[in-house]
C-alpha positions as CSV (number, residue, x, y, z in Angstrom):
1,M,71.7,78.6,79.6
2,L,72.3,78.9,76.3
3,L,69.4,80.3,73.8
4,A,69.0,80.4,70.1
5,F,66.4,83.1,68.8
6,F,65.6,84.2,65.2
7,K,66.2,87.9,65.6
8,P,63.7,89.7,63.3
9,Y,64.2,93.0,61.0
10,G,64.4,95.9,62.7
11,V,65.7,94.7,66.3
12,L,68.6,95.5,67.9
13,S,71.1,93.2,69.2
14,Q,71.3,94.8,72.6
15,F,67.9,95.3,75.5
16,T,68.3,98.7,75.7
17,L,67.4,101.5,73.8
18,D,68.9,104.7,74.2
19,G,66.4,106.3,72.0
20,S,66.8,104.1,69.0
21,R,63.3,103.7,66.4
22,H,64.4,100.2,67.0
23,R,63.1,97.3,68.7
24,S,65.4,96.0,71.8
25,L,65.8,92.7,72.7
26,A,63.8,93.3,75.8
27,D,60.9,92.9,74.0
28,F,60.8,89.2,73.6
29,G,60.4,87.7,77.2
30,F,64.0,86.2,77.7
31,P,64.8,85.2,81.3
32,P,66.4,87.6,83.3
33,K,70.2,88.6,83.6
34,V,71.0,87.0,79.6
35,Y,72.8,89.1,76.9
36,P,73.5,88.6,73.4
37,I,76.8,86.5,71.8
38,G,78.1,89.0,69.3
39,R,75.5,90.6,67.3
40,L,73.4,91.2,64.6
41,D,72.4,94.4,62.8
42,A,69.0,95.8,62.9
43,D,68.3,95.2,59.3
44,S,69.8,91.6,59.3
45,E,67.6,88.5,60.8
46,G,68.2,85.4,61.6
47,L,70.2,83.2,64.5
48,L,71.5,85.2,67.6
49,L,72.7,83.3,70.4
50,I,71.9,84.4,73.6
51,S,73.3,83.5,77.3
52,D,74.1,83.9,81.1
53,E,77.3,82.4,81.1
54,P,80.5,84.7,79.8
55,M,82.3,81.6,79.0
56,W,80.3,81.4,75.2
57,N,82.0,84.7,74.4
58,A,85.1,83.3,74.1
59,T,84.4,80.0,72.9
60,L,82.1,81.6,70.0
61,L,83.3,85.0,68.7
62,D,87.6,83.8,69.0
63,P,87.8,83.4,65.1
64,E,90.7,81.2,65.8
65,K,88.3,78.7,67.1
66,G,86.9,77.8,63.8
67,H,83.5,78.2,64.1
68,E,81.8,79.0,60.7
69,R,79.0,81.2,60.7
70,E,76.1,80.9,57.5
71,Y,74.4,83.8,56.3
72,W,72.2,83.9,53.2
73,V,72.4,86.5,51.4
74,Q,69.6,88.2,48.6
75,V,71.9,90.2,46.4
76,E,71.1,92.5,43.5
77,R,71.8,90.4,40.3
78,V,72.9,87.2,39.5
79,P,76.4,87.5,39.9
80,S,79.2,85.9,37.7
81,R,81.6,83.1,38.4
82,D,84.4,85.4,38.8
83,A,82.3,87.5,41.0
84,L,81.5,84.1,43.4
85,Q,85.5,83.7,42.9
86,R,86.6,87.3,44.5
87,L,83.6,86.5,47.4
88,A,85.3,83.4,48.3
89,G,89.1,84.6,48.1
90,E,90.2,87.7,50.4
91,I,88.6,90.9,49.8
92,V,90.2,94.3,51.3
93,L,87.5,96.4,53.3
94,G,88.8,99.6,54.9
95,G,92.5,98.5,55.3
96,W,91.5,94.9,56.4
97,R,91.8,91.8,54.6
98,T,89.0,88.8,55.3
99,R,89.5,85.4,55.4
100,P,88.5,82.9,52.9
101,A,84.8,81.9,52.6
102,H,82.7,79.2,51.2
103,V,80.4,80.8,48.4
104,A,77.1,78.9,46.9
105,V,74.5,79.8,45.3
106,L,71.1,78.6,46.4
107,D,69.1,77.2,43.8
108,P,66.6,77.0,44.7
109,P,65.5,80.0,47.2
110,P,65.4,79.2,50.4
111,E,61.8,79.0,52.0
112,L,62.6,82.1,54.7
113,P,59.4,83.5,56.7
114,P,58.4,87.2,54.7
115,R,60.3,89.9,56.3
116,V,58.3,92.5,57.3
117,P,59.0,95.2,55.8
118,P,59.2,93.8,52.2
119,I,62.2,94.4,50.3
120,R,61.4,96.3,47.5
121,F,60.7,94.3,44.0
122,R,61.7,95.9,40.9
123,K,60.9,93.9,37.9
124,T,63.9,95.0,35.6
125,V,67.0,93.7,38.1
126,P,66.6,90.1,38.9
127,D,68.2,89.3,42.5
128,C,69.9,85.7,43.3
129,W,70.6,84.2,47.4
130,L,73.8,82.7,48.4
131,S,75.5,81.1,50.9
132,L,78.2,83.1,52.3
133,V,80.3,80.7,55.2
134,L,82.8,82.7,57.3
135,H,85.1,82.1,60.3
136,E,84.9,85.5,61.6
137,G,81.9,88.4,61.7
138,K,83.2,92.0,61.0
139,N,81.3,94.9,61.3
140,R,78.7,94.7,58.2
141,Q,81.1,92.2,56.9
142,V,78.7,90.2,54.4
143,R,77.1,93.6,53.3
144,R,80.5,94.8,52.4
145,M,81.8,92.0,50.7
146,T,78.9,91.5,48.3
147,A,78.8,95.2,47.9
148,A,82.5,95.4,47.0
149,V,82.1,92.7,44.0
150,G,79.2,94.7,42.6
151,H,76.1,93.0,44.4
152,P,74.3,94.6,47.2
153,A,72.7,93.3,49.7
154,L,68.6,93.0,49.8
155,R,68.3,90.9,52.3
156,L,70.7,89.0,54.7
157,V,69.6,86.6,56.9
158,R,72.1,84.1,59.3
159,W,71.2,80.9,59.0
160,R,74.2,79.0,61.5
161,I,76.4,79.0,64.0
162,G,78.7,76.2,64.2
163,T,75.6,73.4,63.8
164,V,72.8,75.3,65.5
165,T,70.9,76.9,62.6
166,V,67.8,78.5,62.9
167,G,65.5,75.5,62.0
168,S,62.1,76.0,62.2
169,L,61.8,79.1,64.4
170,A,60.0,82.0,63.8
171,P,60.8,85.4,63.4
172,G,61.0,86.7,67.5
173,L,60.8,83.1,68.4
174,W,63.9,81.5,70.8
175,R,64.3,78.2,72.0
176,E,67.3,76.9,74.6
177,L,69.5,74.6,73.2
178,D,70.1,70.9,74.5
179,R,73.0,69.3,75.8
180,Q,74.2,67.7,72.6
181,E,73.8,71.2,70.6
182,R,76.2,72.6,73.4
183,A,78.3,70.1,73.4
184,S,78.7,70.3,69.7
185,L,79.8,74.4,70.0
186,L,82.3,73.1,71.8
187,R,83.9,70.8,70.3
188,R,87.1,72.4,67.7
189,P,84.9,71.9,64.2
190,G,86.8,69.0,62.1
191,T,87.5,67.5,65.5
192,N,85.8,65.0,68.4
193,R,87.6,67.7,71.1
194,A,86.0,69.6,73.1
195,E,87.5,73.4,73.6
196,P,88.4,74.2,77.0
197,A,85.5,76.2,78.9
């Protein structure tokens, strides 16, 4: 099975806690013997795929397979055109270089469920929502990218992996992907050919 889960803020992408103050995936009534495909940090929200089939790790996590990951990120201040171009290009972060990304301003801002707890509001500092589409997922990459161009992330939501989106899921809820959605994740983007399982 392959499940789409809207991971809330403050939840770890694992089933055991090891003394953490955060909640774990064990709190959300998943079927037995499933595990997350990839991860989202505790302070990030959005789409997390969960499965009991090991093949999905190689299919979805290998950057060479080209599965896009779209993140909606709320940043401090409104980025200039130069900052947006830098985000879309290659940024050196701690000794490695990001792959080019697709970046767009989300105007109007996306309608998302409120975060609990809410982000800190500051009257004197405007904010802006961006869409970043990546083909990789390094540790805290989106936050590090936006900080590198002078726009710290306030809220981060992974909206999409390949063709599968959060859609109408509320935070903390999950659903099983249907046959068509699973098949779309097996196709190499831009073709009708299935990836080998």
